[in-house]
C-alpha positions as CSV (number, residue, x, y, z in Angstrom):
1,X,23.1,-45.7,-41.6
2,X,20.7,-43.5,-39.6
3,X,21.9,-41.6,-36.4
4,X,19.8,-40.1,-33.4
5,X,21.4,-38.1,-30.6
6,X,20.2,-37.2,-27.2
7,X,22.0,-35.5,-24.2
8,X,22.4,-38.8,-22.3
9,X,23.3,-41.2,-25.1
10,X,24.1,-41.7,-28.7
11,X,22.6,-44.4,-30.9
12,X,23.2,-45.7,-34.3
13,X,20.7,-47.6,-36.3
14,X,22.5,-49.9,-38.7
15,X,19.9,-51.8,-40.8
16,X,16.7,-53.5,-41.4
17,X,16.6,-57.3,-41.5
18,X,14.2,-59.1,-43.8
19,X,13.0,-62.7,-44.3
20,X,10.7,-63.3,-47.1
21,X,9.6,-66.7,-48.5
22,X,7.0,-67.7,-51.2
23,X,3.8,-69.1,-49.9
24,X,1.0,-71.1,-51.7
25,X,-1.1,-69.2,-54.4
26,X,1.7,-66.6,-54.6
27,X,1.2,-65.1,-51.3
28,X,4.3,-64.0,-49.4
29,X,5.1,-65.6,-46.1
30,X,7.7,-63.4,-44.5
31,X,8.7,-60.8,-41.9
32,X,11.1,-57.9,-41.4
33,X,12.3,-56.1,-38.3
34,X,13.8,-52.8,-37.5
35,X,16.4,-52.0,-36.3
36,X,18.2,-55.0,-37.7
37,X,21.4,-53.7,-36.1
38,X,22.0,-51.3,-33.3
39,X,24.7,-49.4,-31.4
40,X,23.9,-47.6,-28.1
41,X,26.6,-45.6,-26.3
42,X,27.0,-44.0,-23.0
43,X,24.7,-46.3,-21.1
44,X,25.0,-45.6,-17.3
45,X,24.9,-48.6,-15.1
46,X,22.2,-48.3,-12.3
47,X,20.0,-46.0,-14.4
48,X,16.9,-47.4,-16.2
49,X,17.2,-46.8,-20.0
50,X,14.0,-46.6,-22.0
51,X,15.1,-46.5,-25.6
52,X,11.8,-45.3,-27.1
53,X,11.5,-42.4,-24.5
54,X,15.1,-41.2,-25.0
55,X,15.4,-41.7,-28.9
56,X,11.9,-42.4,-30.2
57,X,13.2,-45.9,-31.4
58,X,11.4,-49.2,-30.8
59,X,11.4,-52.6,-32.2
60,X,9.2,-52.7,-35.3
61,X,8.1,-56.1,-36.8
62,X,6.3,-56.1,-40.2
63,X,4.1,-59.1,-40.9
64,X,4.4,-59.5,-44.7
65,X,2.1,-62.5,-45.0
66,X,-1.7,-62.5,-46.0
67,X,-2.8,-63.6,-42.6
68,X,-2.8,-62.3,-39.1
69,X,0.1,-63.7,-37.2
70,X,1.6,-63.8,-33.7
71,X,5.3,-63.2,-32.9
72,X,7.4,-63.9,-29.9
73,X,10.5,-61.8,-28.9
74,X,13.2,-62.9,-26.5
75,X,16.7,-61.8,-25.7
76,X,19.8,-64.0,-25.4
77,X,23.7,-63.9,-25.6
78,X,24.7,-64.6,-29.2
79,X,26.0,-68.1,-28.5
80,X,22.7,-69.1,-27.1
81,X,21.2,-68.4,-30.5
82,X,23.9,-70.2,-32.4
83,X,25.5,-66.9,-33.5
84,X,29.3,-67.3,-33.6
85,X,30.5,-64.1,-35.3
86,X,30.1,-60.5,-34.4
87,X,32.0,-57.3,-34.4
88,X,35.3,-57.6,-32.8
89,X,35.9,-55.8,-29.5
90,X,32.5,-56.6,-28.1
91,X,31.9,-59.5,-25.5
92,X,28.6,-61.2,-24.8
93,X,26.6,-59.3,-22.2
94,X,27.0,-61.0,-18.7
95,X,23.3,-61.3,-18.2
96,X,20.9,-60.9,-21.3
97,X,18.0,-60.1,-18.8
98,X,19.6,-56.5,-18.7
99,X,18.0,-55.9,-22.0
100,X,14.3,-56.6,-22.2
101,X,11.2,-55.9,-24.3
102,X,7.6,-55.2,-23.7
103,X,5.4,-56.9,-24.7
104,X,7.2,-60.2,-25.7
105,X,4.3,-61.4,-27.8
106,X,2.7,-59.4,-30.5
107,X,-0.4,-60.0,-32.8
108,X,0.0,-58.4,-36.1
109,X,-2.5,-58.0,-38.9
110,X,-1.6,-58.9,-42.5
111,X,0.7,-56.5,-44.2
112,X,0.9,-54.5,-41.0
113,X,3.5,-53.6,-38.3
114,X,3.6,-54.3,-34.6
115,X,5.9,-52.7,-32.1
116,X,7.7,-53.5,-28.8
117,X,9.5,-51.1,-26.4
118,X,13.0,-51.9,-25.6
119,X,14.6,-51.2,-22.2
120,X,18.1,-51.6,-20.7
121,X,18.8,-51.9,-16.9
122,X,22.4,-52.7,-16.0
123,X,23.3,-53.1,-12.3
124,X,25.0,-50.2,-10.5
125,X,28.5,-51.7,-10.2
126,X,31.9,-50.0,-11.0
127,X,33.0,-52.9,-13.1
128,X,30.2,-52.4,-15.5
129,X,31.4,-49.1,-16.7
130,X,33.9,-49.1,-19.6
131,X,32.3,-52.1,-21.2
132,X,31.5,-53.1,-24.8
133,X,28.8,-55.8,-24.9
134,X,26.8,-57.6,-27.6
135,X,23.3,-59.0,-27.1
136,X,21.0,-60.8,-29.5
137,X,17.3,-60.9,-30.2
138,X,15.2,-63.8,-31.3
139,X,12.1,-62.7,-33.2
140,X,10.0,-65.7,-34.0
141,X,6.6,-66.3,-35.7
142,X,4.4,-68.5,-33.7
143,X,3.1,-71.4,-35.8
144,X,-0.6,-71.9,-36.2
145,X,-2.2,-75.2,-35.6
146,X,-1.0,-77.6,-38.5
147,X,1.8,-75.3,-39.6
148,X,5.3,-76.7,-39.7
149,X,7.1,-73.5,-40.6
150,X,8.3,-71.0,-38.1
151,X,10.2,-68.0,-39.3
152,X,12.9,-66.3,-37.2
153,X,15.1,-63.3,-37.2
154,X,18.2,-62.8,-35.0
155,X,19.4,-59.2,-35.0
156,X,22.5,-58.3,-33.0
157,X,22.7,-55.3,-30.9
158,X,25.8,-53.5,-29.3
159,X,25.9,-51.7,-26.0
160,X,28.7,-49.4,-24.9
161,X,28.5,-48.4,-21.2
162,X,29.5,-45.0,-19.9
163,X,33.3,-44.2,-20.1
164,X,35.0,-43.6,-16.8
165,X,38.7,-42.7,-16.1
166,X,39.0,-45.3,-13.2
167,X,39.1,-49.1,-13.5
168,X,37.3,-51.2,-11.0
169,X,39.2,-54.3,-9.9
170,X,38.4,-57.5,-11.9
171,X,39.4,-61.0,-11.5
172,X,40.4,-63.6,-14.0
173,X,40.5,-61.0,-16.8
174,X,43.7,-60.2,-18.5
175,X,42.5,-56.9,-19.8
176,X,40.5,-53.9,-18.6
177,X,40.7,-50.5,-20.2
178,X,39.8,-46.9,-19.0
179,X,38.6,-44.7,-20.3
180,X,36.8,-46.2,-23.2
181,X,36.4,-42.8,-24.8
182,X,39.3,-40.4,-24.8
183,X,38.6,-36.9,-26.0
184,X,41.5,-34.9,-27.7
185,X,40.7,-31.1,-27.9
186,X,42.4,-30.2,-31.1
187,X,40.7,-26.8,-31.4
188,X,41.7,-25.6,-28.0
189,X,44.1,-22.7,-27.6
190,X,47.9,-23.8,-27.7
191,X,47.1,-26.9,-29.6
192,X,48.9,-25.7,-32.8
193,X,51.7,-28.3,-32.6
194,X,52.9,-31.5,-34.3
195,X,52.1,-33.8,-31.4
196,X,49.1,-33.3,-29.0
197,X,48.9,-35.2,-25.7
198,X,45.3,-36.4,-25.7
199,X,45.6,-38.0,-22.3
200,X,46.4,-41.5,-20.8
201,X,44.8,-44.9,-21.2
202,X,45.0,-47.2,-18.3
203,X,45.4,-51.0,-18.8
204,X,44.5,-53.3,-15.9
205,X,45.7,-56.9,-15.6
206,X,43.2,-58.8,-13.5
207,X,44.8,-62.1,-14.2
208,X,47.2,-64.2,-12.0
209,X,50.1,-63.8,-14.3
210,X,51.9,-60.8,-16.1
211,X,50.8,-59.9,-19.6
212,X,52.3,-58.0,-22.4
213,X,50.0,-56.0,-24.6
214,X,50.1,-54.9,-28.2
215,X,48.5,-51.5,-28.9
216,X,47.5,-50.6,-32.5
217,X,45.8,-47.6,-34.0
218,X,43.2,-48.5,-36.6
219,X,40.7,-46.8,-38.9
220,X,37.8,-49.2,-39.4
221,X,36.9,-47.8,-42.8
222,X,40.5,-48.8,-44.1
223,X,40.1,-52.5,-42.7
224,X,39.0,-55.4,-44.8
225,X,36.9,-57.0,-42.2
226,X,33.1,-57.2,-43.1
227,X,32.0,-56.6,-39.5
228,X,33.5,-53.2,-38.4
229,X,33.0,-51.0,-35.3
230,X,30.7,-48.1,-36.2
231,X,31.8,-44.4,-35.7
232,X,30.2,-42.5,-33.0
233,X,27.3,-40.2,-34.3
234,X,28.7,-36.8,-35.1
235,X,32.1,-38.2,-36.0
236,X,33.8,-39.6,-39.1
237,X,36.8,-41.8,-39.1
238,X,40.3,-40.2,-39.3
239,X,41.9,-40.6,-42.7
240,X,45.1,-42.4,-41.5
241,X,45.8,-44.6,-38.5
242,X,49.1,-43.2,-37.9
243,X,47.5,-39.9,-36.9
244,X,47.1,-41.5,-33.4
245,X,50.1,-43.1,-31.6
246,X,51.0,-44.2,-28.0
247,X,54.1,-43.7,-26.0
248,X,54.6,-47.5,-25.6
249,X,53.3,-50.0,-28.0
250,X,54.1,-53.2,-26.1
251,X,53.7,-52.5,-22.3
252,X,53.9,-55.4,-19.7
253,X,51.7,-55.2,-16.7
254,X,52.1,-57.3,-13.7
255,X,49.2,-59.4,-12.2
256,X,46.7,-57.3,-10.3
257,X,48.4,-54.1,-11.5
258,X,47.6,-51.2,-13.8
259,X,49.8,-49.7,-16.5
260,X,49.5,-46.3,-18.0
261,X,50.2,-45.4,-21.7
262,X,50.1,-41.8,-23.1
263,X,48.0,-41.2,-26.3
264,X,49.2,-38.7,-28.8
265,X,47.7,-37.0,-32.0
266,X,50.1,-36.5,-34.7
267,X,49.3,-33.5,-36.8
268,X,50.7,-30.7,-39.0
269,X,51.1,-27.4,-37.2
270,X,48.6,-24.8,-38.3
271,X,46.1,-27.6,-39.4
272,X,45.1,-29.2,-36.2
273,X,41.5,-28.2,-36.8
274,X,41.3,-30.5,-39.8
275,X,40.8,-33.4,-37.4
276,X,37.9,-31.9,-35.6
277,X,34.9,-34.3,-35.2
278,X,37.1,-37.2,-36.3
279,X,37.4,-40.5,-34.5
280,X,39.9,-43.4,-34.5
281,X,40.3,-46.6,-32.5
282,X,43.1,-47.9,-30.3
283,X,43.1,-51.6,-30.1
284,X,44.8,-53.4,-27.1
285,X,45.5,-57.0,-27.4
286,X,46.8,-59.2,-24.5
287,X,49.1,-62.2,-25.1
288,X,46.1,-64.4,-24.6
289,X,42.5,-63.2,-24.5
290,X,40.2,-60.9,-26.5
291,X,41.3,-57.7,-27.9
292,X,39.5,-54.5,-26.8
293,X,39.3,-50.9,-28.1
294,X,39.0,-47.4,-26.9
295,X,37.6,-44.5,-29.0
296,X,39.8,-41.6,-29.6
297,X,37.6,-38.5,-30.5
298,X,39.1,-35.3,-31.7
299,X,37.0,-32.3,-30.8
């Protein structure tokens, strides 16, 4: 895993995705693309985001065939491309057009690479803060006349918008969380104690009925799932999920109301600094609907 950091955002490059077939006369017919996976954090709605300008990262397509080929790139929600599984805690982006590329068609010489710039533009609305979204790319080779084979790659990218302490009103959603990043200053003066109050997490119920929520602290590195949330750049996971706890594990929130739960860091007096630059996740699951998470960052 490779990380790059800027003042405005953090970005994690997760993989290179490759598709290689055997062609006639031993020539390879294939393609690869970078990044094969991507996590971008702290995206501010209302501000254009040029990924290459901010991080130096662009979409790279390698033509591994023996002939010049053309490729087409498009953006969609995962379901539109037949993708049914992705990392838990992320929902399909409301409008895939908020993530776009230039150019969308690329001519690439044999055994060479072509590039496209990636951009994000999320509308400036309060309800688009504190969001975890997933978007998918379709990278397709354009068949030449007489060809029946078209290669395609479908990398999945994850977008996390800027965290805010307030929650905008949402309708027909049983769960809204704020903030989505909660910082816990473990190295601050006076923090040498067994339990440190990191802050409060707000749970908003935009549904028409009351919901009871289940809150769990989890460390992805200890989970059996193959598709795990990635840690933020500059952080490693806490060793034990019990290090983070809440003041109420099963809060009930009435329709249209907001509940508040305290978040605590459990530590050993005199050893609070051992959690510096560590991260954990708090998962919140409604009694019906998708679970979401917030990041607890110890600084």
